[in-house]
C-alpha positions in Angstrom: 0.0 0.0 0.0 1.4 3.4 -1.0 2.0 6.2 1.4 -0.4 8.3 -0.6 -3.2 5.7 0.0 -2.4 5.6 3.7 -2.4 9.4 3.9 -5.8 9.6 2.1 -7.3 7.0 4.4 -5.9 8.7 7.4 -7.6 12.0 6.3 -10.9 10.1 6.0 -10.4 8.8 9.6 -9.6 12.4 10.8 -12.9 13.5 9.2 -14.9 10.9 11.0 -13.4 11.9 14.3 -14.0 15.6 13.6 -17.6 15.0 12.5 -18.3 12.8 15.6 -16.9 15.4 17.9 -18.9 18.2 16.3 -22.2 16.2 16.7 -21.5 15.4 20.3 -20.6 19.1 21.0 -23.9 20.2 19.6 -25.8 17.5 21.5 -24.0 18.6 24.7 -25.6 22.0 24.3 -29.1 20.8 23.3 -29.8 17.6 25.2 -28.6 17.6 28.9 -31.9 18.7 30.4 -33.9 16.1 28.5 -31.3 13.4 29.4 -31.7 14.5 33.1 -35.4 14.1 32.8 -34.9 10.6 31.3 -32.7 9.7 34.2 -35.3 10.7 36.8 -38.1 8.9 34.8 -36.1 5.6 34.7 -35.0 5.9 38.3 -38.5 6.6 39.5 -39.8 3.6 37.6 -37.2 1.3 39.0 -37.7 2.5 42.5 -41.4 1.8 42.2 -40.9 -1.8 41.0 -41.2 -1.1 37.3 -38.9 -2.2 34.5 -37.3 -0.7 31.4 -38.0 -2.3 28.0 -35.8 -1.4 25.1 -36.2 -1.9 21.4 -34.7 -1.0 18.0 -33.4 -2.5 14.8 -29.9 -3.3 13.6 -27.4 -1.1 15.5 -30.2 0.2 17.6 -31.1 -3.4 18.6 -27.5 -3.8 19.8 -27.8 -0.5 21.7 -31.0 -1.9 23.3 -29.2 -5.0 24.5 -26.1 -3.0 25.6 -28.4 -0.8 27.8 -30.3 -3.7 29.3 -27.1 -5.5 30.1 -25.6 -2.5 31.9 -28.8 -2.0 34.0 -29.2 -5.7 34.8 -25.4 -6.3 35.3 -23.5 -3.1 36.1 -22.3 0.1 34.5 -19.2 1.3 36.5 -20.0 0.3 40.1 -21.2 -2.8 42.0 -24.8 -2.5 42.9 -28.0 -4.6 42.8 -29.6 -5.6 39.5 -32.0 -3.2 37.8 -35.0 -4.6 35.9 -34.4 -4.2 32.2 -35.1 -6.2 29.1 -34.2 -5.8 25.5 -37.2 -6.8 23.3 -34.7 -7.7 20.5 -33.1 -10.8 21.9 -35.6 -13.7 21.9 -35.3 -15.2 18.4 -38.2 -17.6 18.9 -40.6 -14.8 19.9 -39.3 -12.5 17.1 -39.5 -15.1 14.4 -42.9 -16.5 15.6 -44.5 -13.0 15.6 -42.8 -12.0 12.3 -44.0 -15.3 10.7 -47.5 -15.5 12.1 -48.3 -11.7 12.1 -45.9 -9.1 10.6 -42.4 -7.8 11.4 -44.1 -4.6 12.4 -45.6 -6.4 15.4 -42.4 -7.9 16.9 -42.0 -5.3 19.6 -45.6 -4.1 20.1 -46.8 -7.6 21.0 -44.0 -8.0 23.5 -44.9 -4.6 25.1 -48.5 -5.7 25.5 -47.5 -9.0 26.9 -44.7 -7.9 29.3 -45.4 -4.2 30.0 -47.3 -2.7 32.9 -48.3 0.9 33.7 -45.3 2.4 35.5 -42.8 0.7 33.2 -40.7 2.7 30.7 -40.2 1.9 27.0 -36.9 3.0 25.5 -37.5 3.2 21.8 -34.5 3.6 19.5 -34.7 4.6 15.8 -32.0 6.5 14.1 -34.4 7.6 11.3 -37.4 8.1 13.6 -39.5 6.1 11.1 -39.0 2.4 12.1 -42.5 0.9 11.8 -42.1 -1.7 14.5 -40.7 0.9 16.9 -43.6 3.2 16.2 -46.0 0.3 16.8 -44.3 -0.4 20.1 -44.7 3.3 21.1 -48.4 3.2 20.2 -48.9 0.0 22.3 -47.0 1.5 25.2 -49.0 4.8 25.2 -52.3 2.9 25.3 -51.1 1.0 28.4 -49.9 4.1 30.3 -46.2 3.3 29.7 -44.0 6.4 29.3 -41.7 6.5 26.3 -38.1 7.7 26.0 -37.4 7.9 22.2 -33.9 8.0 20.8 -33.9 9.4 17.3 -32.0 11.5 14.8 -32.8 13.1 11.4 -35.2 15.6 13.1 -37.1 12.8 14.8 -39.1 11.5 11.8 -42.6 10.2 12.4 -41.8 9.3 16.1 -41.5 13.0 16.9 -45.1 13.6 16.0 -46.6 10.8 18.1 -44.9 11.5 21.4 -46.9 13.0 24.2 -46.0 15.7 26.8 -45.2 13.0 29.3 -42.7 11.3 26.9 -39.1 12.3 26.4 -37.5 12.8 23.0 -33.7 12.6 22.7 -33.1 13.6 19.1 -29.5 13.6 18.0 -28.7 16.7 15.9 -27.4 14.8 12.9 -28.5 13.0 9.7 -25.8 10.4 9.2 -26.6 7.1 10.8 -23.1 6.5 12.1 -23.0 9.9 13.9 -26.5 9.3 15.4 -25.6 5.8 16.6 -22.3 7.0 18.2 -24.2 9.7 20.1 -27.0 7.4 21.1 -24.4 5.2 22.9 -23.0 8.3 24.7 -26.6 9.2 25.8 -27.2 5.7 27.1 -24.0 5.8 29.1 -25.1 9.2 30.5 -28.4 7.6 31.6 -26.7 4.6 33.1 -24.4 6.8 35.2 -27.2 9.1 36.2 -29.4 6.2 37.3 -26.7 4.8 39.4 -26.1 8.2 41.0 -29.8 8.8 41.8 -30.4 5.3 43.2 -27.2 4.5 44.9 -25.4 7.8 46.0 
């Protein structure tokens, strides 16, 4: 590989770093109050015996599982388990619902079967337009379950269906990679905040 090729690739890498930093800096200005509200919402639910359900597709499915694992296991400190479940992990449930109904129903049916008033649904969609995530939000709202929505791209359709009791964490970016990178940071902020509220 030539030095010119390495230099060109290195410049592309530098651009990714710069873009990611810029998005996070904008999010740092716009989102802290909403993130703090999400922390208190989740903390209050867990203190009252509720649970956190998380869902999303692709990279957002991975974020759902990551978040549930850090609540159920630990983030950065030893403490008791916190009730969380990713609705993306049971292949038998997902394939049964997808086969017998539609893929759009894979999360909403789980919300109706597992959710209770007082729980929280963490709904992740980088575009804000994921049909199965929207269906999960609709199911949650009918059950009195508050929604924390993680989006980008201006929020998409999800932005229009959230109520005043819900929380919208919309990353100020259009590129999926930048949105996903910032979603992970927001999730870590929430994990840290919940541990602080419940255990400090």
